[in-house]
Backbone and ligand atoms as CSV (ligand in chain L), in Angstrom:
chain,resi,resn,atom,element,x,y,z
A,1,MET,N,N,26.606,30.188,13.713
A,1,MET,CA,C,26.220,29.576,12.356
A,1,MET,C,C,25.578,30.699,11.456
A,2,PRO,N,N,25.961,30.812,10.280
A,2,PRO,CA,C,25.531,31.921,9.407
A,2,PRO,C,C,24.014,31.657,9.205
A,3,THR,N,N,23.231,32.790,8.992
A,3,THR,CA,C,21.749,32.639,8.915
A,3,THR,C,C,21.326,31.674,7.787
A,4,GLY,N,N,22.049,31.803,6.669
A,4,GLY,CA,C,21.708,30.886,5.549
A,4,GLY,C,C,21.744,29.487,5.837
A,5,GLU,N,N,22.777,29.058,6.501
A,5,GLU,CA,C,23.069,27.726,6.848
A,5,GLU,C,C,21.926,27.322,7.908
A,6,TYR,N,N,21.716,28.193,8.828
A,6,TYR,CA,C,20.681,27.812,9.865
A,6,TYR,C,C,19.306,27.580,9.128
A,7,GLN,N,N,19.019,28.434,8.162
A,7,GLN,CA,C,17.762,28.376,7.531
A,7,GLN,C,C,17.632,26.974,6.744
A,8,ARG,N,N,18.815,26.702,6.150
A,8,ARG,CA,C,18.874,25.543,5.219
A,8,ARG,C,C,18.599,24.215,6.161
A,9,ARG,N,N,19.295,24.232,7.325
A,9,ARG,CA,C,19.126,23.098,8.161
A,9,ARG,C,C,17.706,22.911,8.649
A,10,ARG,N,N,17.164,24.096,8.943
A,10,ARG,CA,C,15.795,24.176,9.544
A,10,ARG,C,C,14.857,23.586,8.493
A,11,ASP,N,N,14.968,24.100,7.246
A,11,ASP,CA,C,14.164,23.649,6.117
A,11,ASP,C,C,14.274,22.152,5.983
A,12,LYS,N,N,15.439,21.599,6.136
A,12,LYS,CA,C,15.637,20.257,6.026
A,12,LYS,C,C,14.961,19.379,6.964
A,13,ILE,N,N,15.054,19.889,8.191
A,13,ILE,CA,C,14.323,19.173,9.327
A,13,ILE,C,C,12.892,19.202,9.139
A,14,LEU,N,N,12.376,20.381,8.845
A,14,LEU,CA,C,10.950,20.513,8.515
A,14,LEU,C,C,10.416,19.587,7.383
A,15,ALA,N,N,11.275,19.556,6.383
A,15,ALA,CA,C,10.920,18.683,5.227
A,15,ALA,C,C,10.820,17.250,5.701
A,16,ARG,N,N,11.783,16.802,6.432
A,16,ARG,CA,C,11.832,15.443,6.924
A,16,ARG,C,C,10.644,15.134,7.789
A,17,GLU,N,N,10.274,16.021,8.696
A,17,GLU,CA,C,9.119,15.832,9.660
A,17,GLU,C,C,7.834,15.823,8.769
A,18,HIS,N,N,7.801,16.548,7.725
A,18,HIS,CA,C,6.610,16.606,6.911
A,18,HIS,C,C,6.452,15.227,6.151
A,19,LYS,N,N,7.644,14.711,5.697
A,19,LYS,CA,C,7.646,13.451,5.015
A,19,LYS,C,C,7.226,12.330,5.982
A,20,ASN,N,N,7.686,12.328,7.161
A,20,ASN,CA,C,7.445,11.237,8.124
A,20,ASN,C,C,5.895,11.342,8.485
A,21,ARG,N,N,5.366,12.486,8.642
A,21,ARG,CA,C,3.993,12.576,8.953
A,21,ARG,C,C,3.093,12.070,7.801
A,22,ASP,N,N,3.541,12.312,6.608
A,22,ASP,CA,C,2.701,12.007,5.474
A,22,ASP,C,C,2.927,10.514,4.935
A,23,GLU,N,N,3.906,9.902,5.484
A,23,GLU,CA,C,4.225,8.613,5.015
A,23,GLU,C,C,3.045,7.704,5.050
A,24,GLY,N,N,2.697,7.053,4.030
A,24,GLY,CA,C,1.564,6.070,3.977
A,24,GLY,C,C,0.320,6.732,3.665
A,25,ARG,N,N,0.295,8.123,3.580
A,25,ARG,CA,C,-0.922,8.886,3.142
A,25,ARG,C,C,-0.851,9.191,1.660
A,26,LEU,N,N,-1.922,9.571,1.078
A,26,LEU,CA,C,-2.084,9.739,-0.413
A,26,LEU,C,C,-0.904,10.550,-0.939
A,27,PRO,N,N,-0.535,11.722,-0.434
A,27,PRO,CA,C,0.500,12.495,-1.075
A,27,PRO,C,C,1.771,11.740,-1.147
A,28,TYR,N,N,2.053,10.889,-0.107
A,28,TYR,CA,C,3.238,10.015,-0.162
A,28,TYR,C,C,3.157,9.021,-1.385
A,29,TRP,N,N,2.061,8.349,-1.517
A,29,TRP,CA,C,1.864,7.375,-2.574
A,29,TRP,C,C,1.822,8.072,-3.971
A,30,ASN,N,N,1.362,9.300,-3.984
A,30,ASN,CA,C,1.348,10.065,-5.240
A,30,ASN,C,C,2.807,10.356,-5.785
A,31,ASP,N,N,3.646,10.660,-4.796
A,31,ASP,CA,C,5.114,10.861,-5.138
A,31,ASP,C,C,5.671,9.537,-5.663
A,32,ARG,N,N,5.341,8.461,-4.908
A,32,ARG,CA,C,5.868,7.120,-5.381
A,32,ARG,C,C,5.346,6.770,-6.771
A,33,ALA,N,N,4.145,7.112,-7.088
A,33,ALA,CA,C,3.549,6.792,-8.454
A,33,ALA,C,C,4.167,7.640,-9.435
A,34,ARG,N,N,4.388,8.895,-9.112
A,34,ARG,CA,C,5.124,9.807,-10.089
A,34,ARG,C,C,6.476,9.164,-10.463
A,35,SER,N,N,7.137,8.742,-9.500
A,35,SER,CA,C,8.518,8.223,-9.726
A,35,SER,C,C,8.564,6.909,-10.471
A,36,ILE,N,N,7.503,6.095,-10.287
A,36,ILE,CA,C,7.385,4.816,-11.038
A,36,ILE,C,C,7.027,5.143,-12.483
A,37,ASN,N,N,6.038,6.125,-12.708
A,37,ASN,CA,C,5.577,6.543,-14.018
A,37,ASN,C,C,6.784,7.201,-14.815
A,38,TRP,N,N,7.498,7.979,-14.072
A,38,TRP,CA,C,8.658,8.695,-14.753
A,38,TRP,C,C,9.680,7.734,-15.305
A,39,LYS,N,N,9.980,6.802,-14.465
A,39,LYS,CA,C,11.007,5.738,-14.893
A,39,LYS,C,C,10.408,4.866,-16.018
A,40,ALA,N,N,9.124,4.519,-16.021
A,40,ALA,CA,C,8.511,3.678,-17.115
A,40,ALA,C,C,8.579,4.481,-18.372
A,41,ALA,N,N,8.315,5.738,-18.346
A,41,ALA,CA,C,8.295,6.600,-19.540
A,41,ALA,C,C,9.694,6.767,-20.025
A,42,LYS,N,N,10.608,7.153,-19.096
A,42,LYS,CA,C,12.007,7.513,-19.525
A,42,LYS,C,C,12.756,6.286,-20.038
A,43,ARG,N,N,12.737,5.207,-19.268
A,43,ARG,CA,C,13.567,3.985,-19.601
A,43,ARG,C,C,12.921,3.120,-20.651
A,44,TYR,N,N,11.602,3.038,-20.604
A,44,TYR,CA,C,10.900,2.015,-21.452
A,44,TYR,C,C,9.867,2.584,-22.394
A,45,ASN,N,N,9.836,4.000,-22.398
A,45,ASN,CA,C,8.808,4.526,-23.344
A,45,ASN,C,C,7.440,4.031,-23.101
A,46,VAL,N,N,7.134,3.743,-21.861
A,46,VAL,CA,C,5.829,3.192,-21.470
A,46,VAL,C,C,4.924,4.366,-20.923
A,47,THR,N,N,3.839,4.658,-21.578
A,47,THR,CA,C,3.079,5.784,-21.235
A,47,THR,C,C,1.944,5.546,-20.209
A,48,GLU,N,N,1.633,4.188,-19.987
A,48,GLU,CA,C,0.603,3.785,-19.016
A,48,GLU,C,C,1.036,4.409,-17.667
A,49,GLU,N,N,0.100,4.766,-16.837
A,49,GLU,CA,C,0.434,5.391,-15.508
A,49,GLU,C,C,-0.356,4.687,-14.381
A,50,VAL,N,N,0.361,4.507,-13.302
A,50,VAL,CA,C,-0.319,4.053,-12.069
A,50,VAL,C,C,-0.606,5.283,-11.235
A,51,THR,N,N,-1.652,5.232,-10.402
A,51,THR,CA,C,-1.943,6.413,-9.470
A,51,THR,C,C,-1.528,6.098,-8.046
A,52,GLY,N,N,-1.385,7.248,-7.347
A,52,GLY,CA,C,-1.026,7.054,-5.944
A,52,GLY,C,C,-2.161,6.262,-5.188
A,53,ALA,N,N,-3.383,6.526,-5.557
A,53,ALA,CA,C,-4.494,5.838,-4.867
A,53,ALA,C,C,-4.321,4.293,-5.074
A,54,GLN,N,N,-3.916,3.892,-6.326
A,54,GLN,CA,C,-3.759,2.414,-6.589
A,54,GLN,C,C,-2.634,1.835,-5.755
A,55,LEU,N,N,-1.494,2.589,-5.681
A,55,LEU,CA,C,-0.400,2.079,-4.853
A,55,LEU,C,C,-0.843,1.977,-3.334
A,56,MET,N,N,-1.597,2.999,-2.900
A,56,MET,CA,C,-2.000,2.952,-1.570
A,56,MET,C,C,-2.896,1.795,-1.340
A,57,ASP,N,N,-3.822,1.551,-2.219
A,57,ASP,CA,C,-4.763,0.353,-2.044
A,57,ASP,C,C,-3.975,-0.896,-2.056
A,58,LEU,N,N,-2.997,-1.057,-2.990
A,58,LEU,CA,C,-2.256,-2.266,-3.139
A,58,LEU,C,C,-1.492,-2.567,-1.736
A,59,TYR,N,N,-0.807,-1.531,-1.279
A,59,TYR,CA,C,-0.069,-1.641,-0.039
A,59,TYR,C,C,-1.001,-1.951,1.135
A,60,GLN,N,N,-2.186,-1.293,1.185
A,60,GLN,CA,C,-3.065,-1.554,2.258
A,60,GLN,C,C,-3.727,-3.014,2.201
A,61,SER,N,N,-3.891,-3.519,0.994
A,61,SER,CA,C,-4.362,-4.814,0.939
A,61,SER,C,C,-3.329,-5.895,1.234
A,62,THR,N,N,-2.124,-5.607,0.917
A,62,THR,CA,C,-1.109,-6.541,1.440
A,62,THR,C,C,0.255,-5.835,1.583
A,63,SER,N,N,0.800,-5.740,2.766
A,63,SER,CA,C,2.041,-5.093,3.016
A,63,SER,C,C,3.160,-6.039,3.028
A,64,ALA,N,N,2.950,-7.326,2.614
A,64,ALA,CA,C,3.936,-8.339,2.637
A,64,ALA,C,C,4.557,-8.493,1.222
A,65,CYS,N,N,5.828,-8.705,1.250
A,65,CYS,CA,C,6.533,-9.017,-0.080
A,65,CYS,C,C,5.822,-10.280,-0.728
A,66,LEU,N,N,5.414,-10.281,-1.895
A,66,LEU,CA,C,4.797,-11.242,-2.613
A,66,LEU,C,C,5.704,-12.581,-2.612
A,67,TYR,N,N,7.019,-12.372,-2.675
A,67,TYR,CA,C,7.958,-13.408,-2.931
A,67,TYR,C,C,8.572,-14.063,-1.665
A,68,CYS,N,N,8.512,-13.305,-0.540
A,68,CYS,CA,C,9.178,-13.824,0.641
A,68,CYS,C,C,8.261,-13.699,1.926
A,69,GLY,N,N,7.249,-12.843,1.749
A,69,GLY,CA,C,6.362,-12.649,2.883
A,69,GLY,C,C,6.717,-11.645,3.882
A,70,GLU,N,N,7.933,-10.918,3.741
A,70,GLU,CA,C,8.365,-10.003,4.728
A,70,GLU,C,C,7.332,-8.780,4.736
A,71,ASP,N,N,7.047,-8.495,6.000
A,71,ASP,CA,C,6.106,-7.401,6.148
A,71,ASP,C,C,6.840,-6.045,6.073
A,72,LEU,N,N,6.265,-5.192,5.217
A,72,LEU,CA,C,6.977,-3.994,4.828
A,72,LEU,C,C,6.336,-2.702,5.331
A,73,LEU,N,N,7.122,-1.696,5.631
A,73,LEU,CA,C,6.666,-0.297,5.899
A,73,LEU,C,C,6.563,0.378,4.596
A,74,PRO,N,N,5.793,1.426,4.569
A,74,PRO,CA,C,5.638,2.158,3.286
A,74,PRO,C,C,7.101,2.473,2.685
A,75,LYS,N,N,8.012,2.969,3.529
A,75,LYS,CA,C,9.302,3.356,2.974
A,75,LYS,C,C,10.108,2.180,2.585
A,76,THR,N,N,9.885,0.971,3.130
A,76,THR,CA,C,10.712,-0.197,2.673
A,76,THR,C,C,9.983,-0.902,1.552
A,77,THR,N,N,8.814,-0.498,1.131
A,77,THR,CA,C,8.056,-1.175,0.129
A,77,THR,C,C,8.635,-0.827,-1.315
A,78,HIS,N,N,8.869,-1.925,-2.088
A,78,HIS,CA,C,9.113,-1.580,-3.505
A,78,HIS,C,C,7.985,-2.081,-4.253
A,79,PHE,N,N,7.762,-1.559,-5.468
A,79,PHE,CA,C,6.724,-2.027,-6.219
A,79,PHE,C,C,7.346,-2.683,-7.436
A,80,ASP,N,N,7.082,-4.006,-7.585
A,80,ASP,CA,C,7.677,-4.843,-8.624
A,80,ASP,C,C,6.723,-5.093,-9.709
A,81,HIS,N,N,7.233,-4.814,-11.048
A,81,HIS,CA,C,6.402,-5.239,-12.154
A,81,HIS,C,C,6.656,-6.664,-12.338
A,82,MET,N,N,5.605,-7.440,-12.111
A,82,MET,CA,C,5.827,-8.937,-12.120
A,82,MET,C,C,6.389,-9.392,-13.494
A,83,THR,N,N,5.750,-8.970,-14.589
A,83,THR,CA,C,6.384,-9.044,-15.840
A,83,THR,C,C,7.067,-7.800,-16.117
A,84,PRO,N,N,8.500,-7.764,-16.164
A,84,PRO,CA,C,9.204,-6.474,-16.226
A,84,PRO,C,C,8.838,-5.645,-17.446
A,85,LEU,N,N,8.977,-4.371,-17.267
A,85,LEU,CA,C,8.570,-3.436,-18.444
A,85,LEU,C,C,9.466,-3.852,-19.660
A,86,SER,N,N,10.676,-4.288,-19.418
A,86,SER,CA,C,11.614,-4.699,-20.502
A,86,SER,C,C,11.070,-5.849,-21.248
A,87,LYS,N,N,10.068,-6.624,-20.590
A,87,LYS,CA,C,9.550,-7.821,-21.293
A,87,LYS,C,C,8.024,-7.679,-21.607
A,88,SER,N,N,7.621,-6.492,-21.973
A,88,SER,CA,C,6.273,-6.199,-22.275
A,88,SER,C,C,5.246,-6.114,-21.174
A,89,GLY,N,N,5.774,-6.083,-19.917
A,89,GLY,CA,C,4.860,-5.980,-18.809
A,89,GLY,C,C,4.184,-4.541,-18.915
A,90,ALA,N,N,3.140,-4.452,-18.352
A,90,ALA,CA,C,2.403,-3.224,-18.410
A,90,ALA,C,C,2.734,-2.336,-17.044
A,91,ASN,N,N,2.733,-1.089,-17.207
A,91,ASN,CA,C,2.814,-0.321,-15.943
A,91,ASN,C,C,1.450,0.021,-15.422
A,92,THR,N,N,0.706,-1.157,-15.017
A,92,THR,CA,C,-0.634,-1.017,-14.487
A,92,THR,C,C,-0.675,-1.796,-13.197
A,93,LEU,N,N,-1.714,-1.574,-12.438
A,93,LEU,CA,C,-1.955,-2.221,-11.200
A,93,LEU,C,C,-1.841,-3.728,-11.403
A,94,ASP,N,N,-2.532,-4.264,-12.398
A,94,ASP,CA,C,-2.512,-5.673,-12.734
A,94,ASP,C,C,-1.105,-6.318,-12.657
A,95,ASN,N,N,-0.140,-5.514,-13.039
A,95,ASN,CA,C,1.254,-6.073,-13.173
A,95,ASN,C,C,2.114,-5.747,-11.996
A,96,LEU,N,N,1.547,-5.054,-10.955
A,96,LEU,CA,C,2.395,-4.647,-9.885
A,96,LEU,C,C,2.200,-5.560,-8.671
A,97,CYS,N,N,3.166,-5.709,-7.901
A,97,CYS,CA,C,2.991,-6.354,-6.573
A,97,CYS,C,C,4.044,-5.703,-5.599
A,98,VAL,N,N,3.676,-5.904,-4.293
A,98,VAL,CA,C,4.586,-5.367,-3.263
A,98,VAL,C,C,5.726,-6.296,-3.138
A,99,ALA,N,N,6.913,-5.814,-2.987
A,99,ALA,CA,C,8.133,-6.608,-2.873
A,99,ALA,C,C,9.084,-5.968,-2.041
A,100,CYS,N,N,9.928,-6.739,-1.300
A,100,CYS,CA,C,10.958,-6.159,-0.409
A,100,CYS,C,C,12.116,-5.825,-1.344
A,101,GLY,N,N,13.054,-5.015,-0.838
A,101,GLY,CA,C,14.183,-4.560,-1.597
A,101,GLY,C,C,15.040,-5.670,-2.136
A,102,GLU,N,N,15.268,-6.672,-1.241
A,102,GLU,CA,C,16.142,-7.784,-1.665
A,102,GLU,C,C,15.556,-8.687,-2.811
A,103,CYS,N,N,14.214,-8.965,-2.671
A,103,CYS,CA,C,13.717,-9.827,-3.747
A,103,CYS,C,C,13.602,-8.996,-5.014
A,104,ASN,N,N,13.297,-7.674,-4.958
A,104,ASN,CA,C,13.170,-6.806,-6.075
A,104,ASN,C,C,14.474,-6.712,-6.789
A,105,PHE,N,N,15.658,-6.588,-5.976
A,105,PHE,CA,C,16.932,-6.503,-6.476
A,105,PHE,C,C,17.425,-7.677,-7.205
A,106,ILE,N,N,17.144,-8.890,-6.530
A,106,ILE,CA,C,17.662,-10.137,-7.205
A,106,ILE,C,C,16.792,-10.465,-8.358
A,107,LYS,N,N,15.589,-10.191,-8.273
A,107,LYS,CA,C,14.653,-10.532,-9.444
A,107,LYS,C,C,15.066,-9.779,-10.639
A,108,ASN,N,N,15.385,-8.513,-10.417
A,108,ASN,CA,C,15.924,-7.629,-11.485
A,108,ASN,C,C,15.065,-7.726,-12.737
A,109,ASP,N,N,15.454,-8.255,-13.869
A,109,ASP,CA,C,14.552,-8.332,-14.987
A,109,ASP,C,C,14.021,-9.684,-15.334
A,110,MET,N,N,13.999,-10.492,-14.262
A,110,MET,CA,C,13.321,-11.838,-14.400
A,110,MET,C,C,11.864,-11.533,-14.329
A,111,THR,N,N,11.044,-12.519,-14.947
A,111,THR,CA,C,9.586,-12.392,-14.730
A,111,THR,C,C,9.364,-13.001,-13.342
A,112,ALA,N,N,8.138,-12.821,-12.816
A,112,ALA,CA,C,7.870,-13.393,-11.481
A,112,ALA,C,C,8.002,-14.892,-11.540
A,113,GLU,N,N,7.520,-15.522,-12.640
A,113,GLU,CA,C,7.648,-16.918,-12.852
A,113,GLU,C,C,9.082,-17.420,-12.730
A,114,GLN,N,N,9.928,-16.742,-13.474
A,114,GLN,CA,C,11.323,-17.019,-13.435
A,114,GLN,C,C,12.016,-16.857,-12.069
A,115,TYR,N,N,11.540,-15.893,-11.441
A,115,TYR,CA,C,12.202,-15.530,-10.078
A,115,TYR,C,C,11.691,-16.711,-9.071
A,116,ILE,N,N,10.519,-17.052,-9.117
A,116,ILE,CA,C,10.052,-18.213,-8.273
A,116,ILE,C,C,10.859,-19.452,-8.580
A,117,ARG,N,N,11.128,-19.742,-9.740
A,117,ARG,CA,C,11.846,-20.910,-10.179
A,117,ARG,C,C,13.321,-20.794,-9.624
A,118,TYR,N,N,13.913,-19.587,-9.797
A,118,TYR,CA,C,15.187,-19.235,-9.321
A,118,TYR,C,C,15.317,-19.563,-7.836
A,119,VAL,N,N,14.262,-19.127,-7.122
A,119,VAL,CA,C,14.304,-19.321,-5.598
A,119,VAL,C,C,14.202,-20.803,-5.318
A,120,GLU,N,N,13.455,-21.549,-6.076
A,120,GLU,CA,C,13.266,-22.961,-5.837
A,120,GLU,C,C,14.588,-23.751,-6.116
A,121,ASP,N,N,15.225,-23.236,-7.194
A,121,ASP,CA,C,16.419,-23.968,-7.735
A,121,ASP,C,C,17.681,-23.734,-6.868
A,122,THR,N,N,17.810,-22.391,-6.396
A,122,THR,CA,C,19.039,-22.105,-5.704
A,122,THR,C,C,18.843,-22.021,-4.205
A,123,GLY,N,N,17.585,-21.935,-3.769
A,123,GLY,CA,C,17.349,-21.683,-2.326
A,123,GLY,C,C,17.690,-20.366,-1.895
A,124,GLU,N,N,17.838,-19.473,-2.710
A,124,GLU,CA,C,18.173,-18.060,-2.486
A,124,GLU,C,C,17.106,-17.064,-2.998
A,125,PRO,N,N,16.985,-15.991,-2.357
A,125,PRO,CA,C,17.338,-15.687,-0.928
A,125,PRO,C,C,16.575,-16.645,0.052
A,126,GLU,N,N,17.314,-16.946,1.093
A,126,GLU,CA,C,16.840,-17.933,2.004
A,126,GLU,C,C,15.422,-17.722,2.543
A,127,LYS,N,N,15.166,-16.395,2.846
A,127,LYS,CA,C,13.970,-16.027,3.344
A,127,LYS,C,C,12.746,-16.255,2.509
A,128,ALA,N,N,13.011,-16.374,1.140
A,128,ALA,CA,C,11.972,-16.522,0.208
A,128,ALA,C,C,11.696,-17.996,-0.020
A,129,TYR,N,N,12.697,-18.937,0.235
A,129,TYR,CA,C,12.596,-20.331,-0.050
A,129,TYR,C,C,11.386,-20.986,0.579
A,130,ASP,N,N,11.284,-20.891,1.945
A,130,ASP,CA,C,10.118,-21.564,2.623
A,130,ASP,C,C,8.864,-21.017,2.131
A,131,TRP,N,N,8.862,-19.766,2.023
A,131,TRP,CA,C,7.649,-19.004,1.677
A,131,TRP,C,C,7.034,-19.402,0.262
A,132,VAL,N,N,8.043,-19.613,-0.654
A,132,VAL,CA,C,7.589,-20.021,-1.998
A,132,VAL,C,C,7.100,-21.489,-1.977
A,133,LEU,N,N,7.764,-22.310,-1.155
A,133,LEU,CA,C,7.340,-23.748,-1.054
A,133,LEU,C,C,5.928,-23.793,-0.559
A,134,ILE,N,N,5.648,-22.923,0.537
A,134,ILE,CA,C,4.263,-23.051,1.113
A,134,ILE,C,C,3.130,-22.321,0.281
A,135,HIS,N,N,3.589,-21.248,-0.398
A,135,HIS,CA,C,2.536,-20.434,-1.065
A,135,HIS,C,C,2.600,-20.654,-2.608
A,136,ARG,N,N,3.319,-21.637,-3.053
A,136,ARG,CA,C,3.443,-21.886,-4.481
A,136,ARG,C,C,2.205,-21.749,-5.324
A,137,GLN,N,N,1.134,-22.310,-4.800
A,137,GLN,CA,C,-0.218,-22.336,-5.599
A,137,GLN,C,C,-0.802,-20.954,-5.750
A,138,GLU,N,N,-0.787,-20.156,-4.652
A,138,GLU,CA,C,-1.337,-18.887,-4.639
A,138,GLU,C,C,-0.475,-18.015,-5.543
A,139,LEU,N,N,0.843,-18.104,-5.411
A,139,LEU,CA,C,1.712,-17.388,-6.200
A,139,LEU,C,C,1.400,-17.635,-7.739
A,140,GLN,N,N,1.218,-18.872,-7.991
A,140,GLN,CA,C,1.072,-19.237,-9.464
A,140,GLN,C,C,-0.161,-18.522,-9.998
A,141,ILE,N,N,-1.257,-18.626,-9.172
A,141,ILE,CA,C,-2.531,-17.966,-9.626
A,141,ILE,C,C,-2.394,-16.461,-9.821
A,142,LYS,N,N,-1.708,-15.800,-8.874
A,142,LYS,CA,C,-1.532,-14.409,-9.007
A,142,LYS,C,C,-0.597,-13.971,-10.174
A,143,ILE,N,N,0.394,-14.856,-10.369
A,143,ILE,CA,C,1.401,-14.580,-11.513
A,143,ILE,C,C,0.621,-14.817,-12.757
A,144,GLN,N,N,-0.163,-15.826,-12.944
A,144,GLN,CA,C,-0.842,-16.087,-14.188
A,144,GLN,C,C,-1.865,-14.991,-14.516
A,145,GLU,N,N,-2.538,-14.554,-13.457
A,145,GLU,CA,C,-3.374,-13.430,-13.640
A,145,GLU,C,C,-2.663,-12.082,-14.233
A,146,ALA,N,N,-1.528,-11.850,-13.618
A,146,ALA,CA,C,-0.769,-10.803,-14.056
A,146,ALA,C,C,-0.276,-11.022,-15.529
A,147,GLN,N,N,-0.011,-12.178,-15.803
A,147,GLN,CA,C,0.481,-12.505,-17.270
A,147,GLN,C,C,-0.623,-12.291,-18.297
A,148,THR,N,N,-1.863,-12.366,-17.803
A,148,THR,CA,C,-2.950,-12.292,-18.755
A,148,THR,C,C,-3.334,-10.800,-18.801
A,149,LYS,N,N,-3.458,-10.165,-17.708
A,149,LYS,CA,C,-3.967,-8.783,-17.694
A,149,LYS,C,C,-2.873,-7.706,-17.623
A,150,GLY,N,N,-1.796,-8.063,-17.212
A,150,GLY,CA,C,-0.774,-6.953,-16.947
A,150,GLY,C,C,0.297,-6.898,-18.042
A,151,VAL,N,N,-0.196,-7.142,-19.317
A,151,VAL,CA,C,0.807,-7.142,-20.456
A,151,VAL,C,C,0.424,-6.054,-21.400
A,152,ARG,N,N,1.434,-5.358,-21.859
A,152,ARG,CA,C,1.089,-4.366,-22.853
A,152,ARG,C,C,0.575,-4.907,-24.148
A,153,GLU,N,N,-0.393,-4.243,-24.756
A,153,GLU,CA,C,-1.002,-4.769,-25.983
A,153,GLU,C,C,-0.279,-4.088,-27.183
A,154,ASN,N,N,-0.368,-4.794,-28.324
A,154,ASN,CA,C,0.119,-4.240,-29.573
A,154,ASN,C,C,1.594,-3.865,-29.436
A,155,GLU,N,N,2.288,-4.563,-28.608
A,155,GLU,CA,C,3.686,-4.278,-28.444
A,155,GLU,C,C,4.516,-4.714,-29.598
A,156,PHE,N,N,5.332,-3.856,-30.030
A,156,PHE,CA,C,6.311,-4.090,-31.129
A,156,PHE,C,C,7.195,-5.248,-30.538
A,157,ASP,N,N,7.149,-6.408,-31.258
A,157,ASP,CA,C,7.927,-7.534,-30.737
A,157,ASP,C,C,9.010,-7.917,-31.641
A,158,VAL,N,N,10.230,-7.659,-31.144
A,158,VAL,CA,C,11.407,-7.961,-31.955
A,158,VAL,C,C,11.541,-9.398,-32.416
A,159,SER,N,N,10.993,-10.337,-31.500
A,159,SER,CA,C,11.145,-11.732,-31.803
A,159,SER,C,C,10.366,-12.177,-33.027
A,160,ASP,N,N,9.504,-11.340,-33.521
A,160,ASP,CA,C,8.800,-11.598,-34.814
A,160,ASP,C,C,9.803,-11.691,-35.926
A,161,PHE,N,N,10.906,-11.076,-35.728
A,161,PHE,CA,C,11.867,-11.112,-36.858
A,161,PHE,C,C,12.882,-12.238,-36.821
A,162,PHE,N,N,12.789,-13.122,-35.820
A,162,PHE,CA,C,13.693,-14.215,-35.673
A,162,PHE,C,C,13.063,-15.570,-35.887
L,1,ZN,ZN,ZN,11.013,-10.389,-0.480
């Protein structure tokens, strides 16, 4: 094997080990925060930022998907903006919850409220259905809180024109 190739493989393995060791620690969550903030700024022009420490706290306080209860590892954890950034949701802790990949994917740009209703109406995804039935009230409280605190202020609202 040429030396360059060997070096490259070795670096890759070391990088992976480093990542595994740090998973769930602050540098890991800092990276996650950076990527969330970058997307918020780039796609939605939102300049509010979450910190790695906030994400770490959120994950440590509940590692279960808000919508289906699935218990998640740091690397399978998605952070969902309960009110999507596209709908004036804030890029702040108040508007974030832990979600599994499947719920996050299906929810897409629905609000948390709409997604819960979607689960109730369609029974999909199956794993969320029973969870939502049982936890409806707690979910409602958390969602309402997010709708009050986790919304961007002074947002230019196109609906004013219609
Ligand atoms: Zn889920």
